[in-house]
N, C-alpha and C positions, 0 to 999 in steps of 0.2 A: 761235438758240436761247436765249432769256431765261432767267435764274436768277433766283430768287427767295429772299431771306435770311429764312428761318423765323423768326420772333419771338414772344417768350413770348405776347403777346396772339393770335396765331395757335394757338398751342399749348392757350389756356386757352378759345377758342372750339372747337376740333375735340374737347378731348378728353372731353366727352359722348358724341359719335358713337362715339368710340375705346374708349371702356369699354362702350358697349351693343354693340360687336363682339367683344368678347372673353371672351364668359362660355361658349365652348364646352368648356373643360376643367373638371378640378376646381376649380380657382380659383374661377371663376365660379359653380359649382354650390356649393360649401361655405358656403353662409350660414348653418347652423345654428350658433347658438352663438359669433357671432363676440363675444367678451367678456360673454357672455351677454348682449348688448343693455347692459352695465353703461356703456358708453361712451357712452351716450344716456341713461343715469339713468332707465331706463325698468321695469327690475325691480322687480316687485311683491316683497313678503316675506311668507311662510307667515300665515294668520291665527291659527293654532295649533300647537303642535308636532306635526311631521310623526313617520309610522311607518315612512314610505319616502322614500328620497332619489333614486331613480332609477327607472325602467319599462325593461323587456323584455317587447315584444308577439310572440307567435310567432305568426305569422298565417297559418292553414292556409287560404287564398285560392281559393274556389270552393265552399266550401260543405260543411265534414264531418259526415256521418251521425251524429247522436247518439243512436240506437239501436243502433249498431254500434260505437261506442265508449266512452261514459261513463254511458248510459242505458237499463240493459236492460230489456226488456219481453217478459217471458214470454208474455203475451198474443198476440205476433204468430206464436210456433210453434201455438198454439192454431189461429188464423185464417188462416195460411198457405192462400193460393189461395182466401181465402171476401172476403166484401164486410164490412168492419167497419161496426160499427153504430155510426155517427157522423154527427152533422150535416155536408153538405156543408160542405167548406172549398175555396175555389178554389185552386187552384194554377197553376203559370207555362204546365204541359203537362197533357195528360190523365192521368189515373192511375185504376188498377184495383183489385183485390184487395190484401189485404194480404201483404206481403212478409217472411218471416222473417228474421233476420239468419242469416249461414253462419259468425257467430265467437263462439267459447266466452267466456263471462264468469267470471272468478272473484274473489273476495275477498280484498283484500290488507291488510296492517297490522293493528294493534290496532282502525282505526277500521272497519275490514270494507265499505271501500268498494269498491262492485262495479265492474271494470274489463275492459274487452274485451281480448283475447290480441293485438289490434292494438298495444296500450302495455304490453306486460310491462315494460320499461325505464323507464318513467313511471310505473308502477303501483307500482313501489318506495320512491316516494315519497309512497303514498297517505293517509300519515297528516300530510302538508304541503299537500295540495290542498285547496283549495276549491273545491267543484263548485257551479255555478250552472246546476240542470236546466232554468229557465223563462225561459229568455230569450226575448226578443220582439223583431223588428223590423219594419219598416212593410210592405213589398213582398216577394213573391217574384222580384225581378229583381236581378241581380250589381252593376250599374253604380251605382243608389239607396242598393244596402244596403252597397257599400264605401265610399260617401261618407257614408253615417249611420255606421257603425262607424268610420272614421277621422276624420270632419271634423265632426260632429254634425248634420248635414244632407243630405239625399239628393236636394235640388234645386239650391240657390243654392251660389253660390263663397265657402266658410267657411273659416277656418284648420283644420289638423289638429290630431288632438289630441294630436300630440308637438311641434307648433309653440308650444299655448297651454302645454303643461308646461315646455318651455324657455323661454317667456316667464314663466312664474311662478318658476321655480328658478334662471334663470341657468346660466352655466356654472361648474365646477369646474376647468378646464384649457384656459388660451385658447389651447394649441397644439392643440387638436382641436374639430373640431363639436361641439354638445351634443347634435344629433340626427341619427343617422343610420339609413339604411333600407340594408337588404342585401338584394338578391334574385338568387337565381341564374340566369344564361341569359335575360337581358335584364329589362323591365319587367312587372308587372301589368296588366290590364285599368284604364281610366283614367289609368295611367300618372302622370305626377308630379303629378296632382290629389292622390292619395293624402296625400302629405307637404308639399303645398304652404301657406304661409304667407298667402296671401289679403293679406287687407288689415292683417294685422299685419308688423310691419319684417321685410323680407327678410332679416335676420340670423336669424330664427327658423324659416326654409324646411329642410326636412330635405335631406341630403346624401345622394346615390344613389349604391349601388356595386355592380356585379355581381360577386358574391362567388363564382362558380364560375371566375373567370380565375385560374389559380393563380399566375401572375407578380405580385409585389404593385406592381412600377412598371408595371406594364400594366393593371391594376386600379384603380389612381389615375393618370388619366392626366393628361399636362401639368402634373404638381405641379412638377418641376424643369426647368428650363432649359438644356440639354445645351450651349448655345453662350453661359452665361454664369457666370460664377462666382460663389459666394454674398455674396462684398463688394461686387460690381458690381451684383448684385441688391438688396441692401441700399441700394445710392445711388440705383438708378433709384425704388426705393419712395419713399426720401425725397423726391426730385425731386418723384415723381407726387404725394406727400401735400401740397407746400407748393403745388402747382399747384390743387390741391383746395381747399386751405384759402383761397386767394384766390378761389376762385370761388366757395366757400359763403358767403363773407365779401360777395361784390357780388350774390348772388342768392338770399341765406337758406337756410331748412332744406329740403333735398330728402331723403327718406327712402330713395328708391332709389338715390340715387349713392351716399350714407352707406352703404347696404348693400353696394353694389359696392365701394367704396373698403376696406372692412372685410373682404371677401371675398379680396381679393388680399394683405391684410396676413395674414390667418389661412394663405393658400395657402402664403406664405411661411414662417410659423412653423412650420407643418406639415413642412414637408421634416426637420425634427430629430426628428421624433416619430412619425408619421402611419406611414411603412413598417414602423416597429417594432410599432406598434399592430396592424397587421393581418398581421403576418408569423408565422403559426402554426408556421412549420417552427422557431421559436425554442424552439417548448414541447418537453421531453422526450417520447422517445418513448411511453412507457408514459400521457403523459397524453394523447396524440393518438389512441394505441389504443383509450383511454379511450372518445373521444368517437365513434371509428369513421370508417367509408371515407363519401366524398360531399359534395358541396356545403353542403348544408344542416348536417351535422356541423361543416364548416369553419368557418362563420358562426356558429355557438354557440361554439364556442372563441374566434373573434373579438370575439363579445360579451362573452365573459367579459375579456379582454384590456383593451377598451375602458370595460368598467364600472369596472377597477382604475385606469382611467386619468383617470375622471372625466366620462364623458360621462353625459349623464341620460338619452336617451331613445334606447332601441334597438328598430328594427322588423325581424324576420325573416320575409322571407315565405319560403313554401314554394317559388315557383320561379314562372317568368312566366306570363302569362295566367291561370288558372283553374285548375290540375291537379285541386282535389278535388272539380271537378264532374263526379261520377260519375252521369250519365243512363242510361249503356247495361249497366253491370256495377258493381256495389257490391263486388265481389270485386276491383275495382280499388283499392281502399283498403288491401288487405294490402302490395301494392307502394309505396302513398303514406306508408303508416305507418312500413314499414320502410327508408324514405329518412329519416326523422327522428326515429323512437322513442328508438333508441342516443343520438344527439345530445342531446335532450330530458332524458331519465334522465342522463347522464354532466353535463350542465348546472348542473343541479340539487344534483347532488353536489357538483360541484365547488364552487359557490356557499357550499352549506354548510361544507365543509373549510375554505372561505378566512374564515367569517364574514361573507360577503357577502349572504347570503339574507334576513335580517333585516329589512336597509335596501333590499332590492331587491324591487319589485312585478313578478312575472312573469305574463303573460296570456297564454292558450292559448284558440284557438278560431277560427272563420270569422264571414263576414259574415251566415252564416245556417245553419240545419242542412239536412235532407232529410225527405222524406216517409216514412211507414211503410209507404205502398201504392207499388205497383210504377209505374212511369213505363210508360204503354203507347207502342208504336211507330208511328210517323209518318213519310210518305215524306220520305226524305232528310235526316232531322234525329237518328236514330240507327240502330243495327244491328238493331233487332228483336229481339234476344236477351231483353228482359223480365227483366231482370234489377238494372235499376236505380231510382234513386230521382230523383224532381224536385225541386226547391227548397221549402225551408220556414221561414218565417218566422214562423210561429203559435206554435213552442215548440222551442228548441235548446239547446244547451249549451255553455258554455265553465269553464274554470277559473283560479283565479286560486291563487299560492302567495308566500310570503315577504309582506314589506311590510306587516306588521300584519293579515293575514286570518287568519281560523280554519283551520286545519289538520284534515284529515281529519275535514270537515265538507260537508254537502251542503245546500244551498238551494234552496227550490222544487220542484216535479213538474210534468211533463206527465200529461196522462190516460194511461189504462190501456195506449193503444197509441204514447204518444210523440208522438204528432200537434199539440198543442197545450197552451201553459203554462195549468194552471189551479189551482195552488197558489203563492202569492207569486209572481206575475208579475215580471220584472224586464225592462223596456226599455232599448233601448240608451243612453237618455238617463240612465237610472238609474245605470247603471254606470258611466257616463263621471263622475257626480256622486262615486260611491263612491270611484274611483280617486281623484279630484281630493283627496276628505276625507283620504284616506290620504297623500297626499302634504302633506298642511296647508293646504288651501285650500279656503274655503267657496264652492263653486260659482258660489252666486247672486252673490259678491262679487268673482270674478276676472274683471275684466271689459276692454272695451277701446273707447274712444271713437271712432265710426268713422261718417259719415254721418249723423250728427244723434243717434244713439243708442248706447247701451250693448250692446256684444254680449258673449256669452260660448259656450264652447263647448256648456253644455246649453240654449242659445237661452233660453225661456221654461218649460223642462221640468226633469225630474229630481227625484228625491230619494234620499238617501243610503241604502243597504242597510245597516240598521245592523247584522243578525243575522249579516254575515258577516266583521265587524271584530273580531278578539280584544282 
C-alpha cells in the first residue's frame, strides 16, 4: 500500500472542489450580508436621506382575497349568485357568478379604515396602515407572479428584492446575515429562487430557515461543529483563509469563491449570536403570550429580535407551498388569518413600543389576489363546493406600515366588485420603486453591471407612488 504525502499544492488544487461540496449546512447557505459586501467595497450609498432602514415582508403566499380582507365590496352581496356586469376578464380557471364575502367588515381607528373580521388584531393599527387597493401584476399564475413580486421579473433569472436591498444598504451586524427568509414547514413553491442573488454576488443571497422547528440548534443546522472547539475552528478558518488568499493571488477575482469563503467566516461568527437571536424562549412570558401560539407568531417574534440586531431584510412566509390558495372554499381564509393575525398585530405593537416602526418598512400581501366571482368546479381539480375564488392579478391589495408611509391612508381602488384596479393602478414595479425610494434609493440608479448592461430591480419600468409617502 503506497502512501502519498499531502502537500500545500495538493490542498490548493483540491480546495475549490472541497468548498463546492461543503454548502449543505447553514454555513453554506448563510450568504446574505456577509459583511454587507463591504469586504469587496461594492455596497452603494443611499442617494438621499432614507425614511426606512430595514424591511419586513409579511408574505401571504398563495394569494389572499382582497374582497375578504381589506377591500370591502357591498355590490357582491347584492349580486351574489348573479352575473356581474363586467367585461370578460380572463382568469386561470373558469369562474361564474358573484360570490359574496362571508366575513363582516368594520371601521377602525380615526381613519375609519374598513377591515374584515379576519384581521381584527391587525386592524387595531388601522391608523398606521397604508393600504394600496389597486395593485396589479402580469399573469394569474403562481410561479411567474411569485418571481415578479420577489425578483421583479416573472420569467428571467433576476436577483430578489431582498438581495437588492441588502446590496444597497449593506449590513449593520457582521455576525448575522443581512437577509433572512423564514418559512415554517418547508419551502414555498419556486423554493430558493424566491430569495436568490442571481448575478449579484452570492453574499447577498437570502438565508432560509424553517421557523417551525422549535429547537434553535436544529433549525440552524451545522452551525456548530460538535467535534471541534471554537479555538480549533478559528485556527482551521485561518489556515483556510491563507490558502484562499494564495489561490486568489494566482487566479484573480472569483466572486463565487469569495462568497463561499465569507459564508464560512460568517457561520463561525454566528455561533456567538445567531442562537440567541432566534431563541424566542428568552423573551418574557407576557411577550410570547402577546404574539400568540403557532409558527407564524414565533417567526414574527424572531423578526423583531433580528431587527434589533441589525438584520436589513426579513421575509416571513405564511407556510410551505401556497397556503392562501383558496380555490375550493374561501372560508379557509378564516383559519389562515387565525394563524397569523395575532402575531402581525403584536409585531406592529412591539415595533411601536420599542421605537422601531418609524425606521422599519413593513409590507403585507401575496403575489396576487382572488376573483370576486366563484370558481367553477372542474374534474379532479377542486371539491366542487363552489365557495372558492380563482387567482386575480387585475386588482388586489397590499398594505405597508412604518418606514415613512402615510398611516390610515388608502391609495387607489378596484371596480365596484373588486375585480380590476380602476383608480391609480400600482404595478409591482411601482411598489418596488416606492420601497427603494423609502430606503433612500433612486430605483433607476441602484444598478449592477452584468453581461454588458446595467440591471436594476425594476428592470426598465416602475414609478414612485408619491401619494403613499408621508
